[in-house]
C-alpha positions, -999 to 999 in steps of 0.1 A, spaced: -402 102 -236 -380 73 -249 -350 85 -229 -369 88 -197 -384 52 -202 -349 39 -208 -336 56 -177 -364 39 -156 -357 5 -171 -319 8 -165 -324 21 -130 -346 -7 -120 -329 -35 -139 -308 -49 -110 -338 -48 -87 -361 -66 -112 -334 -92 -117 -332 -99 -81 -370 -98 -75 -368 -121 -46 -383 -121 -11 -363 -115 20 -384 -140 41 -361 -170 40 -390 -193 30 -383 -211 -3 -406 -225 -31 -417 -262 -28 -423 -262 -66 -413 -241 -96 -378 -228 -86 -375 -254 -58 -352 -242 -30 -354 -205 -43 -374 -177 -27 -405 -164 -43 -399 -138 -69 -414 -119 -98 -433 -141 -122 -419 -143 -157 -443 -146 -187 -472 -158 -167 -502 -167 -189 -527 -166 -161 -530 -155 -124 -515 -121 -132 -525 -108 -97 -494 -126 -84 -469 -116 -110 -450 -94 -86 -443 -123 -61 -448 -160 -68 -433 -195 -71 -452 -201 -104 -438 -200 -138 -454 -201 -173 -458 -238 -172 -479 -236 -139 -501 -208 -152 -507 -226 -185 -521 -256 -166 -541 -233 -143 -556 -215 -173 -567 -248 -188 -584 -257 -156 -602 -224 -155 -613 -224 -191 -647 -238 -185 -655 -209 -161 -654 -184 -189 -684 -198 -206 -711 -172 -210 -735 -192 -189 -713 -191 -158 -723 -161 -135 -696 -135 -129 -695 -142 -92 -689 -179 -98 -662 -171 -123 -645 -145 -101 -642 -167 -70 -631 -196 -91 -603 -175 -105 -591 -165 -69 -592 -201 -58 -576 -217 -87 -549 -191 -88 -541 -196 -51 -514 -221 -61 -494 -190 -73 -498 -171 -41 -463 -170 -26 -471 -183 9 -489 -213 -6 -459 -219 -29 -435 -219 2 -459 -241 23 -464 -213 49 -501 -216 40 -513 -252 37 -547 -249 22 -580 -229 17 -599 -210 44 -633 -226 48 -649 -191 41 -634 -191 6 -649 -226 -1 -683 -214 12 -681 -183 -10 -672 -205 -40 -700 -229 -34 -726 -202 -28 -716 -184 -60 -718 -215 -82 -746 -236 -65 -771 -228 -92 -746 -234 -121 -747 -266 -142 -715 -287 -136 -700 -319 -150 -670 -340 -143 -638 -328 -157 -608 -346 -171 -584 -336 -143 -587 -360 -113 -626 -360 -119 -629 -326 -105 -662 -307 -111 -663 -281 -139 -690 -260 -154 -707 -276 -183 -697 -268 -218 -714 -272 -252 -701 -306 -256 -708 -320 -221 -728 -352 -221 -741 -352 -186 -747 -321 -163 -762 -314 -131 -768 -283 -108 -739 -281 -84 -763 -276 -54 -780 -308 -61 -749 -330 -57 -727 -310 -33 -741 -298 0 -713 -274 14 -683 -253 5 -659 -277 23 -672 -307 3 -669 -287 -29 -632 -278 -22 -624 -313 -12 -639 -327 -45 -617 -303 -64 -587 -316 -47 -582 -286 -24 -575 -290 13 -596 -270 37 -576 -255 67 -594 -240 97 -564 -222 112 -567 -186 98 -529 -183 100 -523 -212 77 -552 -208 51 -554 -188 20 -582 -161 24 -581 -147 -12 -553 -121 -5 -516 -122 -8 -500 -129 27 -493 -96 44 -456 -104 47 -453 -107 9 -474 -77 4 -449 -56 23 -420 -70 3 -437 -61 -30 -442 -26 -16 -406 -24 -5 -394 -36 -40 -413 -8 -58 -401 18 -32 -365 7 -39 -370 8 -76 -384 43 -75 -355 53 -53 -330 39 -78 -348 57 -106 -348 90 -88 -310 86 -80 -302 79 -116 -322 110 -127 -303 131 -103 -269 119 -114 -261 140 -145 -232 117 -155 -253 86 -158 -281 105 -176 -257 120 -200 -241 86 -208 -276 71 -214 -286 100 -236 -254 98 -255 -261 61 -263 -297 69 -274 -283 96 -298 -258 70 -311 -285 45 -320 -312 70 -330 -306 65 -368 -311 28 -365 -342 32 -343 -355 57 -368 -350 34 -398 -366 6 -380 -396 27 -372 -398 38 -409 -397 1 -420 -425 -9 -396 -447 20 -408 -440 11 -444 -450 -25 -439 -480 -16 -420 -490 7 -449 -483 -19 -475 -504 -46 -458 -532 -22 -450 -534 -12 -487 -535 -49 -496 -565 -54 -472 -582 -24 -486 -578 -37 -522 -591 -72 -512 -622 -56 -495 -629 -35 -526 -626 -66 -548 -650 -86 -526 -676 -58 -528 -673 -56 -566 
């Protein structure tokens, strides 16, 4: 119900506003000097929305880089691993510098999944991107690149052999635990609010106070939807006649 949803939002509002890690490590970009926190209005890389140094500007840029991978001729395996690697910039330990590059196994997986795909040179630092309908010169990736490490390097991605310092496709375990802790605290706060009759009564009283306004707004939205729907139907009938 609406009242229960509002209770949940209010109970977790403080936690969501904080939304920061307890690691002490701080972001090297985005909110420089701040700890990784909940991503706000991310347009891409949603897998890291619960803990990241990225903001909307970062993910807009990454989405543009990944755009060519969503062409219908790109195999799913190639598209999926590219998404993981391009979004590594938003993984919290990459953002803080605790991880300094890509694990070689990730590069090998990327190269293997995309080796038979036609690529061209992109506009960003001459990186390789899948061919589009307007590409002038294309080549099979496997014909010009011989290994995963070489492929990552040509994409401007550092390859790191130390498993404790490279991105392996998963959020760093430390930050996973922090996300889990955040949700546990949020659920606990919600439960405490639900068990407190005074807080619940105050919230419900406010809901009743604004119920007429909410009701009128809902009626207005319904009326507008009906009106424009009728216009669309009339236009469709006119076109058929």
